[in-house]
C-alpha positions in Angstrom: 8.6 13.2 15.6 6.4 9.7 16.2 6.6 7.8 13.3 4.0 7.9 11.2 3.1 4.4 10.8 3.8 1.9 14.0 3.4 -1.3 14.9 4.3 -3.0 18.4 4.6 -6.7 19.2 1.1 -6.9 16.9 0.1 -10.2 16.0 -2.7 -11.4 14.3 -4.9 -14.6 14.4 -7.0 -16.9 12.2 -9.8 -20.0 13.3 -9.4 -22.5 10.5 -12.0 -25.1 12.0 -9.8 -26.9 15.0 -6.6 -24.9 14.2 -5.2 -21.4 14.6 -3.3 -19.9 11.9 -0.9 -17.3 12.9 -0.6 -14.6 10.3 1.5 -12.2 11.7 3.3 -12.8 15.1 4.5 -10.3 16.8 6.1 -7.7 14.0 7.4 -4.8 15.7 8.7 -2.2 12.7 8.0 1.7 12.6 7.9 3.9 8.5 8.3 7.7 9.2 7.4 9.9 7.1 9.1 10.3 3.6 9.7 7.1 3.8 10.1 4.6 0.3 9.7 1.2 2.0 9.3 -2.0 0.6 7.3 -5.2 2.6 8.4 -8.0 0.8 7.6 -12.0 1.5 6.5 -15.2 -0.4 2.9 -16.2 0.0 2.4 -17.4 3.5 5.1 -14.5 4.6 2.0 -12.3 6.4 2.4 -9.9 3.6 -0.8 -9.3 3.1 -2.0 -9.8 6.9 0.1 -6.6 7.3 -0.9 -4.7 4.0 -4.7 -5.3 5.3 -3.6 -3.5 9.3 -1.4 -0.9 7.8 -4.8 -0.1 5.3 -7.0 0.3 8.0 -9.1 -2.8 6.2 -8.7 -5.1 9.2 -7.1 -4.9 13.1 -4.7 -7.0 15.5 -5.3 -9.7 17.4 -2.9 -8.3 19.5 -0.6 -5.5 20.2 -0.7 -2.2 18.9 -0.8 -0.4 15.6 -0.8 3.8 15.5 -0.9 5.5 12.1 0.2 9.0 12.7 0.2 8.5 16.0 -3.5 7.0 16.7 -4.4 3.8 18.0 -6.0 1.6 14.8 -6.9 -1.8 17.2 -10.0 -0.2 18.9 -11.6 1.7 16.0 -15.3 0.5 14.5 -16.0 0.2 11.0 -17.2 4.1 10.7 -13.6 4.4 12.8 -11.8 3.0 10.4 -13.3 4.1 7.0 -13.3 7.5 8.2 -9.6 7.5 8.4 -8.3 5.3 5.1 -10.1 8.4 3.4 -8.8 10.8 5.2 -4.8 9.5 5.4 -4.4 6.6 3.0 -4.2 6.1 -1.0 -4.7 2.6 -2.1 -3.0 1.4 -5.3 -4.4 -1.6 -5.9 -3.3 -4.9 -8.4 -5.9 -5.1 -10.7 -6.6 -1.2 -10.8 -10.5 -1.4 -9.7 -11.5 1.3 -12.1 -15.1 1.2 -12.6 -15.4 1.0 -16.5 -18.5 3.3 -17.0 -16.7 6.4 -15.7 -14.3 7.8 -17.6 -10.7 9.3 -16.3 -11.8 12.3 -13.8 -14.6 10.2 -12.4 -12.9 7.8 -11.7 -10.5 9.7 -9.9 -13.5 12.1 -8.2 -14.8 8.6 -6.6 -13.2 8.0 -3.4 -13.5 12.3 -2.6 -16.7 12.0 -3.2 -16.8 9.4 -0.1 -14.8 12.0 1.7 -16.9 15.1 1.3 -15.4 17.1 -1.0 -17.1 19.9 -2.9 -17.8 19.3 -6.5 -15.7 21.8 -7.9 -12.3 20.8 -5.7 -12.9 17.1 -6.5 -12.4 17.9 -10.4 -9.8 20.8 -9.6 -8.0 17.6 -7.7 -9.1 14.8 -10.0 -7.5 16.8 -13.2 -4.1 17.9 -11.0 -3.5 14.3 -10.4 -3.7 12.9 -13.8 -1.5 15.8 -14.7 1.2 14.1 -11.9 1.0 10.7 -13.8 1.2 12.4 -17.8 -2.6 11.9 -18.4 -3.7 15.0 -18.8 -4.9 14.5 -22.5 -6.9 11.6 -21.7 -9.6 13.0 -19.1 -12.3 11.9 -21.0 -11.1 8.4 -21.5 -12.5 5.5 -20.6 -10.6 2.8 -18.5 -11.5 0.6 -21.7 -9.2 2.8 -24.0 -5.9 3.0 -22.3 -3.3 0.6 -21.5 -2.1 -1.3 -18.6 0.3 0.9 -17.4 -2.5 3.6 -18.3 -4.8 2.1 -16.6 -2.7 1.7 -13.1 -1.5 5.1 -13.5 -4.9 6.4 -12.9 -5.3 4.2 -9.8 -2.3 6.3 -8.5 -3.7 9.5 -9.9 -6.8 8.9 -7.7 -4.3 7.5 -4.6 -2.9 11.5 -4.5 -6.0 13.2 -5.3 -6.8 12.3 -1.5 -3.7 14.2 -0.9 -3.2 11.2 1.8 -0.4 10.7 4.2 0.6 7.1 2.9 0.5 5.6 -0.4 0.0 2.3 -0.3 0.4 -0.2 -3.2 0.0 -3.5 -3.3 1.4 -5.6 -5.9 1.2 -2.7 -8.5 3.0 -4.2 -11.2 1.7 -7.5 -10.6 -0.7 -7.3 -13.5 1.8 -5.3 -15.6 4.6 -6.7 -18.8 8.0 -5.9 -17.3 9.1 -3.2 -19.3 5.3 -0.8 -18.0 6.1 -2.2 -14.4 9.6 -0.2 -14.6 7.7 3.1 -16.2 4.9 2.1 -12.8 8.0 2.0 -10.2 9.9 5.0 -11.5 6.8 7.4 -10.9 6.7 5.8 -7.3 10.8 6.7 -7.2 9.4 10.0 -7.8 6.7 11.0 -5.8 8.8 9.1 -3.0 11.2 11.9 -4.2 9.0 14.3 -4.1 8.5 13.7 -0.4 5.1 11.4 -0.3 5.5 8.5 1.9 5.2 5.2 0.0 4.6 1.8 1.3 4.7 -1.3 -1.2 3.8 -4.8 -0.9 5.6 -7.3 -2.7 6.2 -11.0 -3.6 9.6 -9.7 -6.0 12.3 -9.4 -4.8 13.4 -7.8 -7.8 10.8 -5.1 -7.3 11.3 -4.9 -3.3 14.9 -3.1 -3.9 13.9 -0.2 -5.7 12.3 1.2 -2.9 14.5 2.9 -0.4 14.6 0.4 2.7 13.0 -3.6 3.0 11.1 -5.5 5.2 11.6 -8.9 4.9 8.5 -11.1 6.2 8.7 -15.0 6.6 5.9 -17.1 8.7 4.4 -13.6 10.5 7.9 -12.7 11.7 9.8 -9.9 10.3 13.4 -11.6 9.4 15.3 -8.8 7.5 14.7 -4.7 8.2 16.9 -2.3 6.6 18.5 -0.4 3.2 17.6 -2.0 0.5 21.3 -1.9 -1.2 22.6 -4.2 1.8 24.0 -7.6 0.9 22.0 -9.1 2.7 18.8 -7.1 1.5 17.5 -9.4 -1.0 18.7 -13.0 0.5 15.8 -15.3 2.4 17.6 -15.3 6.1 16.4 -19.0 8.1 14.0 -18.7 10.8 14.0 -20.7 13.3 11.4 -22.3 15.6 8.0 -23.0 13.5 4.4 -21.3 12.7 1.9 -21.1 10.5 1.6 -18.3 8.1 -0.7 -16.5 6.2 -0.3 -14.3 3.1 
């Protein structure tokens, strides 16, 4: 069975004046269906570059990115938008909820862009909000919720599209520690139910909640293995030089 996500010597370069910044430096890894993987690194490590490429928000400068067996690198903007709607569910640090819409309507928005009928949108939105424990607050506005509840709406919005990959970008970054643990517990439950979860974070204590860790430094993979291994949270030294971008 082919990997759901596959990076083959992926490089990403940015030109900043006369300087070329190497944001991703020959990165290779595979993520299989049903895995819970944390991509972790400090600012400048390349983790956000990886997230943007995985999420089809950007494409490699060199190398190959395969999503569900499809080569993303040669896609145009419309094709990238289509594959995002089809295969990816995003959970953002700042929730990105629309304040004038209630919870049902917020969850329905990406389904509307995907061309889902109104009745099916409503059914999926209600089911997703029920999965995150918000079935009693369907008509509430985001301002009426706590930060943790708003993040649950964000998770429901991702789930409603029935994505192949749930891509979570620092999902606990705007939350207090207790609420953050609740959100991580929910992600673990989604993984246990068979979902593929990719978590982007700078925080080792969050990364070890995943099944597997891919650690980046200076745009390179310096660790890829089980999150409970002794060296999983140790930052190895990387020989050589290079620039990096978060």
